SELUMBA-752295 format. One line per field, with one value per atom (N, C-alpha, C, O): residue in three letters; residue number from 1; x, y, z. Coordinates in Angstrom, 3 decimals, always signed. Example, Ala and Ser with C-alpha at 12.3 -4.5 7.8 and 13.67 -1.06 7.14 Angstrom:
<atoms>
residuo	(ala/ala/ala/ala/ser/ser/ser/ser)
num	(1/1/1/1/2/2/2/2)
u	(+13.190/+12.300/+13.200/+14.236/+12.850/+13.670/+12.900/+13.409)
v	(-5.690/-4.500/-3.300/-3.319/-2.250/-1.060/+0.030/+1.138)
w	(+7.800/+7.800/+7.800/+8.465/+7.080/+7.140/+7.870/+8.039)
</atoms>
This chain:
<atoms>
residuo	(unk/unk/unk/unk/unk/unk/unk/unk/unk/unk/unk/unk/unk/unk/unk/unk/unk/unk/unk/unk/unk/unk/unk/unk/unk/unk/unk/unk/unk/unk/unk/unk/unk/unk/unk/unk/unk/unk/unk/unk/unk/unk/unk/unk/unk/unk/unk/unk/unk/unk/unk/unk/unk/unk/unk/unk/unk/unk/unk/unk/unk/unk/unk/unk/unk/unk/unk/unk/unk/unk/unk/unk/unk/unk/unk/unk/unk/unk/unk/unk/unk/unk/unk/unk/unk/unk/unk/unk/unk/unk/unk/unk/unk/unk/unk/unk/unk/unk/unk/unk/unk/unk/unk/unk/unk/unk/unk/unk/unk/unk/unk/unk/unk/unk/unk/unk/unk/unk/unk/unk/unk/unk/unk/unk/unk/unk/unk/unk/unk/unk/unk/unk/unk/unk/unk/unk/unk/unk/unk/unk/unk/unk/unk/unk/unk/unk/unk/unk/unk/unk/unk/unk/unk/unk/unk/unk/unk/unk/unk/unk/unk/unk/unk/unk/unk/unk/unk/unk/unk/unk/unk/unk/unk/unk/unk/unk/unk/unk/unk/unk/unk/unk/unk/unk/unk/unk/unk/unk/unk/unk/unk/unk/unk/unk/unk/unk/unk/unk/unk/unk/unk/unk/unk/unk/unk/unk/unk/unk/unk/unk/unk/unk/unk/unk/unk/unk/unk/unk/unk/unk/unk/unk/unk/unk/unk/unk/unk/unk/unk/unk/unk/unk/unk/unk/unk/unk/unk/unk/unk/unk/unk/unk/unk/unk/unk/unk/unk/unk/unk/unk/unk/unk/unk/unk/unk/unk/unk/unk/unk/unk/unk/unk/unk/unk/unk/unk/unk/unk/unk/unk/unk/unk/unk/unk/unk/unk/unk/unk/unk/unk/unk/unk/unk/unk/unk/unk/unk/unk/unk/unk/unk/unk/unk/unk/unk/unk/unk/unk/unk/unk/unk/unk/unk/unk/unk/unk/unk/unk/unk/unk/unk/unk/unk/unk/unk/unk/unk/unk/unk/unk/unk/unk/unk/unk/unk/unk/unk/unk/unk/unk/unk/unk/unk/unk/unk/unk/unk/unk/unk/unk/unk/unk/unk/unk/unk/unk/unk/unk/unk/unk/unk/unk/unk/unk/unk/unk/unk/unk/unk/unk/unk/unk/unk/unk/unk/unk/unk/unk/unk/unk/unk/unk/unk/unk/unk/unk/unk/unk/unk/unk/unk/unk/unk/unk/unk/unk/unk/unk/unk/unk/unk/unk/unk/unk/unk/unk/unk/unk/unk/unk/unk/unk/unk/unk/unk/unk/unk/unk/unk/unk/unk/unk/unk/unk/unk/unk)
num	(1/1/1/1/2/2/2/2/3/3/3/3/4/4/4/4/5/5/5/5/6/6/6/6/7/7/7/7/8/8/8/8/9/9/9/9/10/10/10/10/11/11/11/11/12/12/12/12/13/13/13/13/14/14/14/14/15/15/15/15/16/16/16/16/17/17/17/17/18/18/18/18/19/19/19/19/20/20/20/20/21/21/21/21/22/22/22/22/23/23/23/23/24/24/24/24/25/25/25/25/26/26/26/26/27/27/27/27/28/28/28/28/29/29/29/29/30/30/30/30/31/31/31/31/32/32/32/32/33/33/33/33/34/34/34/34/35/35/35/35/36/36/36/36/37/37/37/37/38/38/38/38/39/39/39/39/40/40/40/40/41/41/41/41/42/42/42/42/43/43/43/43/44/44/44/44/45/45/45/45/46/46/46/46/47/47/47/47/48/48/48/48/49/49/49/49/50/50/50/50/51/51/51/51/52/52/52/52/53/53/53/53/54/54/54/54/55/55/55/55/56/56/56/56/57/57/57/57/58/58/58/58/59/59/59/59/60/60/60/60/61/61/61/61/62/62/62/62/63/63/63/63/64/64/64/64/65/65/65/65/66/66/66/66/67/67/67/67/68/68/68/68/69/69/69/69/70/70/70/70/71/71/71/71/72/72/72/72/73/73/73/73/74/74/74/74/75/75/75/75/76/76/76/76/77/77/77/77/78/78/78/78/79/79/79/79/80/80/80/80/81/81/81/81/82/82/82/82/83/83/83/83/84/84/84/84/85/85/85/85/86/86/86/86/87/87/87/87/88/88/88/88/89/89/89/89/90/90/90/90/91/91/91/91/92/92/92/92/93/93/93/93/94/94/94/94/95/95/95/95/96/96/96/96/97/97/97/97/98/98/98/98/99/99/99/99/100/100/100/100/101/101/101/101/102/102/102/102/103/103/103/103/104/104/104/104)
u	(+0.212/+0.018/+1.382/+2.391/+1.396/+2.620/+2.258/+1.103/+3.242/+3.049/+3.154/+4.177/+2.101/+2.134/+2.462/+2.871/+2.285/+2.602/+2.893/+2.283/+3.823/+4.216/+4.602/+5.279/+4.166/+4.590/+4.733/+4.038/+5.648/+5.887/+6.015/+6.473/+5.606/+5.694/+6.246/+5.908/+7.094/+7.659/+6.936/+7.548/+5.674/+4.898/+4.351/+3.618/+4.686/+4.252/+5.043/+6.209/+4.399/+5.060/+5.884/+6.646/+5.752/+6.461/+7.692/+8.046/+8.335/+9.541/+9.271/+10.132/+8.077/+7.704/+7.398/+7.260/+7.297/+6.924/+5.517/+5.204/+4.681/+3.364/+3.520/+3.911/+3.221/+3.430/+2.116/+1.247/+1.998/+0.871/+1.425/+2.345/+0.859/+1.229/-0.025/-0.999/-0.003/-1.124/-0.781/+0.224/-1.624/-1.397/-2.106/-3.052/-1.637/-2.241/-3.604/-4.408/-3.862/-5.129/-5.641/-4.847/-6.942/-7.467/-7.144/-7.006/-7.027/-6.784/-7.966/-9.118/-7.659/-8.700/-8.284/-7.280/-9.065/-8.769/-7.428/-6.805/-6.971/-5.655/-4.543/-3.588/-4.676/-3.693/-3.719/-2.671/-4.907/-5.020/-4.337/-3.700/-4.462/-3.810/-2.290/-1.635/-1.740/-0.295/+0.128/+1.124/-0.622/-0.303/-0.328/+0.519/-1.292/-1.398/-0.217/+0.152/+0.377/+1.547/+2.806/+3.716/+2.864/+4.083/+4.062/+5.116/+2.892/+2.794/+1.624/+0.960/+1.382/+0.268/-0.900/-0.825/-1.971/-3.087/-4.325/-4.647/-5.016/-6.333/-7.298/-6.940/-8.529/-9.540/-10.835/-11.111/-11.611/-12.932/-13.846/-13.580/-14.928/-15.878/-16.748/-17.290/-16.860/-17.716/-18.655/-18.447/-19.688/-20.571/-19.822/-19.330/-19.728/-19.017/-17.530/-16.781/-17.085/-15.679/-15.001/-15.663/-13.679/-12.903/-11.854/-11.039/-11.877/-10.847/-9.747/-10.025/-8.506/-7.425/-6.249/-6.032/-5.503/-4.239/-3.228/-3.570/-1.981/-0.910/+0.284/+0.682/+0.848/+2.043/+3.175/+2.992/+4.351/+5.550/+6.760/+6.978/+7.534/+8.794/+8.646/+9.480/+7.586/+7.373/+6.717/+6.413/+6.494/+5.811/+4.330/+3.970/+3.477/+2.037/+1.442/+1.724/+0.616/-0.043/-1.526/-1.929/-2.341/-3.779/-4.392/-3.852/-5.535/-6.245/-7.606/-8.053/-8.265/-9.595/-9.709/-9.230/-10.344/-10.553/-11.381/-12.228/-11.117/-11.812/-11.154/-11.585/-10.109/-9.403/-7.935/-7.365/-7.333/-5.940/-4.939/-3.751/-5.390/-4.498/-4.159/-5.051/-2.871/-2.374/-1.693/-0.821/-2.084/-1.493/-0.546/-0.837/+0.584/+1.552/+2.089/+2.162/+2.464/+3.187/+4.475/+4.461/+5.589/+6.856/+7.927/+8.101/+8.652/+9.774/+10.742/+10.993/+11.272/+12.177/+13.318/+13.750/+13.805/+14.921/+14.511/+15.372/+13.207/+12.719/+12.095/+11.435/+12.288/+11.634/+12.018/+11.148/+13.277/+13.703/+13.090/+12.721/+12.981/+12.380/+10.904/+10.398/+10.220/+8.800/+8.629/+7.730/+9.478/+9.408/+9.644/+8.935/+10.631/+10.939/+9.759/+9.398/+9.155/+8.022/+6.849/+6.263/+6.500/+5.382/+5.679/+4.782/+6.900/+7.264/+7.206/+6.806/+7.600/+7.520/+6.068/+5.753/+5.193/+3.771/+3.183/+2.486/+3.461/+2.891/+3.476/+2.779/+4.741/+5.366/+4.748/+4.434/+4.576/+3.930/+2.506/+2.067/+1.795/+0.424/+0.398/-0.393/+1.258/+1.303/+1.668/+1.058/+2.668/+3.101/+1.970/+1.712/+1.310/+0.247/-0.943/-1.532/-1.300/-2.444/-2.137/-3.003/-0.922/-0.586/-0.534/-0.913/-0.074/-0.042/-1.458/-1.727/-2.366/-3.756/-4.415/-5.220/-4.083/-4.634/-4.144/-4.911/-2.876/-2.297/-2.970/-3.127/-3.362/-3.943/-5.382/-5.890/-6.053/-7.473/-7.630/-8.753)
v	(+0.067/-0.772/-1.323/-0.620/-2.580/-3.191/-4.306/-4.724/-4.768/-5.853/-7.161/-7.429/-7.981/-9.249/-10.438/-11.492/-10.270/-11.347/-10.737/-9.747/-11.343/-10.837/-12.022/-12.948/-11.977/-13.005/-12.381/-11.425/-12.943/-12.451/-13.638/-14.716/-13.415/-14.431/-13.782/-12.639/-14.499/-13.929/-14.435/-14.574/-14.706/-15.245/-14.177/-14.501/-12.938/-11.872/-11.973/-12.370/-11.614/-11.735/-10.511/-10.552/-9.429/-8.196/-7.963/-6.816/-9.019/-8.946/-8.227/-7.516/-8.419/-7.827/-8.933/-10.102/-8.546/-9.459/-9.083/-7.906/-10.094/-9.879/-10.079/-11.157/-9.058/-9.104/-8.881/-8.136/-9.541/-9.349/-8.951/-9.582/-7.907/-7.453/-7.475/-6.785/-8.261/-8.286/-7.389/-7.592/-6.404/-5.437/-5.882/-6.669/-5.370/-5.704/-5.038/-5.481/-3.978/-3.246/-2.999/-2.908/-2.891/-2.602/-1.180/-0.274/-1.002/+0.320/+1.235/+0.801/+2.498/+3.488/+4.822/+4.901/+5.858/+7.155/+7.727/+8.487/+7.380/+7.844/+7.254/+7.945/+5.983/+5.337/+5.968/+6.177/+6.267/+6.909/+8.281/+8.645/+9.031/+10.335/+10.196/+10.983/+9.201/+8.977/+8.572/+9.076/+7.668/+7.244/+8.434/+8.532/+9.335/+10.496/+11.438/+12.135/+11.468/+12.307/+11.707/+12.440/+10.374/+9.699/+9.184/+8.879/+9.081/+8.539/+9.145/+10.057/+8.635/+9.088/+8.126/+6.955/+8.624/+7.781/+8.059/+9.213/+7.003/+7.118/+6.335/+5.313/+6.836/+6.187/+6.016/+6.714/+5.061/+4.826/+4.421/+3.451/+5.175/+4.869/+3.682/+3.623/+2.745/+1.576/+1.506/+0.718/+2.342/+2.432/+3.092/+4.211/+2.410/+2.963/+2.653/+3.157/+1.848/+1.471/+2.259/+2.786/+2.332/+3.023/+2.061/+1.533/+1.838/+1.074/+2.068/+3.113/+1.749/+2.692/+1.998/+0.795/+2.801/+2.335/+3.455/+4.637/+3.055/+4.007/+3.611/+2.447/+4.569/+4.331/+5.198/+6.372/+4.586/+5.318/+4.617/+3.428/+5.350/+4.850/+3.502/+2.613/+3.348/+2.125/+1.004/-0.052/+1.220/+0.234/+0.584/+1.761/-0.420/-0.201/-1.027/-2.219/-0.384/-1.039/-0.739/+0.334/-1.691/-1.439/-2.165/-3.139/-1.647/-2.220/-1.582/-0.847/-1.873/-1.346/-1.011/-1.757/+0.111/+0.443/-0.674/-1.289/-0.918/-1.993/-3.347/-4.322/-3.426/-4.681/-4.495/-3.427/-5.527/-5.436/-5.946/-6.052/-6.261/-6.799/-5.722/-5.085/-5.526/-4.622/-5.487/-6.292/-5.325/-6.078/-5.159/-3.979/-5.705/-4.891/-5.566/-6.793/-4.751/-5.193/-4.373/-3.154/-5.082/-4.406/-4.945/-6.160/-4.058/-4.551/-5.343/-4.962/-6.429/-7.265/-6.461/-6.727/-5.484/-4.667/-3.729/-3.159/-3.566/-2.636/-3.344/-2.701/-4.643/-5.392/-4.864/-4.704/-4.596/-4.055/-2.676/-2.345/-1.879/-0.545/-0.637/+0.187/-1.634/-1.818/-2.148/-1.618/-3.014/-3.357/-2.122/-1.901/-1.329/-0.104/+0.864/+1.469/+1.016/+1.914/+1.502/+2.345/+0.210/-0.257/-0.115/+0.219/-0.358/-0.188/+1.284/+1.612/+2.167/+3.600/+4.032/+4.820/+3.519/+3.862/+3.397/+4.156/+2.155/+1.630/+2.347/+2.556/+2.719/+3.457/+4.845/+5.273/+5.545/+6.862/+6.751/+7.588/+5.724/+5.516/+5.358/+6.010/+4.496/+4.248/+5.519/+5.842/+6.238/+7.473/+8.501/+9.106/+8.697/+9.708/+9.326/+10.183/+8.060/+7.624/+7.784/+8.210/+7.451/+7.613/+9.091/+9.456/+9.948/+11.389/+11.928/+12.744/+11.471/+11.925/+11.464/+12.193/+10.272/+9.743/+10.559/+10.825/+10.956/+11.755/+13.122/+13.662/+13.678/+15.023/+15.043/+16.104/+13.892/+13.847/+13.840/+13.804)
w	(+12.502/+11.341/+10.935/+10.990/+10.530/+10.023/+9.037/+8.952/+8.313/+7.350/+8.121/+8.752/+8.076/+8.806/+7.910/+8.396/+6.619/+5.686/+4.314/+3.911/+3.625/+2.312/+1.437/+1.884/+0.199/-0.752/-2.132/-2.477/-2.912/-4.271/-5.222/-4.843/-6.442/-7.479/-8.734/-9.043/-9.461/-10.688/-11.926/-12.985/-11.812/-12.935/-13.875/-14.809/-13.650/-14.549/-15.859/-15.863/-16.958/-18.260/-18.623/-19.589/-17.876/-18.228/-17.351/-17.079/-16.915/-16.083/-14.761/-14.243/-14.228/-12.944/-11.945/-12.307/-10.709/-9.638/-9.174/-8.997/-8.981/-8.390/-6.889/-6.442/-6.117/-4.669/-3.936/-4.387/-2.805/-1.897/-0.541/-0.021/+0.020/+1.355/+2.214/+1.916/+3.272/+4.204/+5.384/+6.066/+5.611/+6.681/+7.956/+7.914/+9.079/+10.364/+10.549/+11.369/+9.789/+9.870/+8.459/+7.523/+8.294/+6.953/+6.507/+7.328/+5.217/+4.636/+4.952/+4.973/+5.195/+5.460/+4.835/+4.127/+5.105/+4.471/+4.932/+4.191/+6.131/+6.586/+5.716/+5.359/+5.384/+4.512/+3.124/+2.513/+2.631/+1.318/+1.310/+0.321/+2.380/+2.460/+2.355/+1.671/+3.030/+2.983/+1.578/+1.059/+0.961/-0.400/-1.361/-2.250/-1.186/-2.065/-1.904/-2.849/-0.724/-0.496/-1.117/-1.505/-1.213/-1.638/-3.071/-3.630/-3.671/-5.024/-5.773/-5.281/-6.955/-7.784/-7.569/-7.941/-6.972/-6.557/-7.386/-7.670/-7.772/-8.373/-7.491/-6.906/-7.408/-6.583/-7.360/-8.336/-6.885/-7.456/-6.313/-5.604/-6.141/-5.078/-5.479/-6.582/-4.549/-4.728/-3.528/-2.606/-3.554/-2.398/-1.258/-1.403/-0.121/+1.035/+0.995/+1.832/+0.059/-0.061/-1.177/-2.072/-1.113/-2.143/-2.681/-1.924/-3.980/-4.664/-5.032/-5.620/-4.690/-4.952/-5.628/-5.481/-6.372/-6.937/-6.748/-6.771/-6.562/-6.320/-7.183/-7.200/-7.891/-8.700/-8.181/-7.859/-8.108/-7.697/-8.292/-8.058/-9.051/-9.608/-10.313/-10.138/-11.110/-11.866/-11.072/-11.629/-9.777/-8.939/-8.901/-8.877/-8.894/-8.859/-7.725/-7.598/-6.902/-5.784/-5.859/-6.307/-5.418/-5.395/-4.205/-3.680/-3.814/-2.687/-2.559/-3.440/-1.442/-1.188/+0.288/+1.142/+0.581/+1.985/+2.620/+1.971/+3.890/+4.592/+4.427/+5.044/+3.599/+3.335/+3.707/+3.486/+4.265/+4.722/+3.690/+3.993/+2.489/+1.460/+0.430/-0.130/+0.189/-0.854/-1.903/-1.576/-3.151/-4.260/-5.019/-5.217/-5.440/-6.147/-7.387/-7.464/-8.359/-9.547/-9.549/-9.719/-9.354/-9.106/-10.047/-10.146/-10.745/-11.548/-10.656/-9.512/-11.183/-10.386/-9.789/-8.667/-10.528/-10.035/-8.897/-8.226/-8.676/-7.649/-6.451/-5.635/-6.332/-5.263/-3.878/-3.022/-3.650/-2.351/-2.118/-0.991/-3.165/-3.047/-2.678/-1.917/-3.216/-2.896/-1.424/-0.772/-0.894/+0.523/+1.389/+2.371/+1.024/+1.773/+1.703/+2.713/+0.521/+0.326/+1.213/+1.893/+1.214/+2.036/+3.523/+4.298/+3.931/+5.346/+5.738/+6.855/+4.832/+5.095/+5.270/+6.162/+4.427/+4.514/+5.840/+6.512/+6.217/+7.465/+8.683/+9.676/+8.608/+9.703/+9.856/+10.967/+8.735/+8.772/+9.312/+10.100/+8.886/+9.344/+10.863/+11.544/+11.389/+12.828/+13.584/+14.603/+13.076/+13.724/+13.751/+14.791/+12.644/+12.570/+13.432/+14.090/+13.435/+14.245/+15.733/+16.497/+16.150/+17.569/+17.938/+19.051/+17.032/+17.276/+17.422/+18.304/+16.559/+16.635/+17.934/+18.512/+18.389/+19.625/+20.817/+21.743/+20.801/+21.878/+21.969/+23.064/+20.844/+20.809/+21.292/+21.655/+21.307/+21.696/+23.184/+23.687)
</atoms>
């Protein structure tokens, strides 16, 4: 998994940036497990899908399983940290999935 597209806008009124991260693969329960290890996650079941939000160090991200788009609200001063956080998540996801595939 990796980030294939990213955009940010400074149109938020609370001195934050609205960011969109498009992932190469849709979010799934493996991604949720990683988010729960690295941040504070809340979930809401919507039938077979899960709406999730993750907070870490003042950054907020949300998305839905089955969808490859992650939306974020990030303080302007933390924009670089948000990019690093999302890259860390996608890297961990790829590493864990390849490890699980090797074990099968």
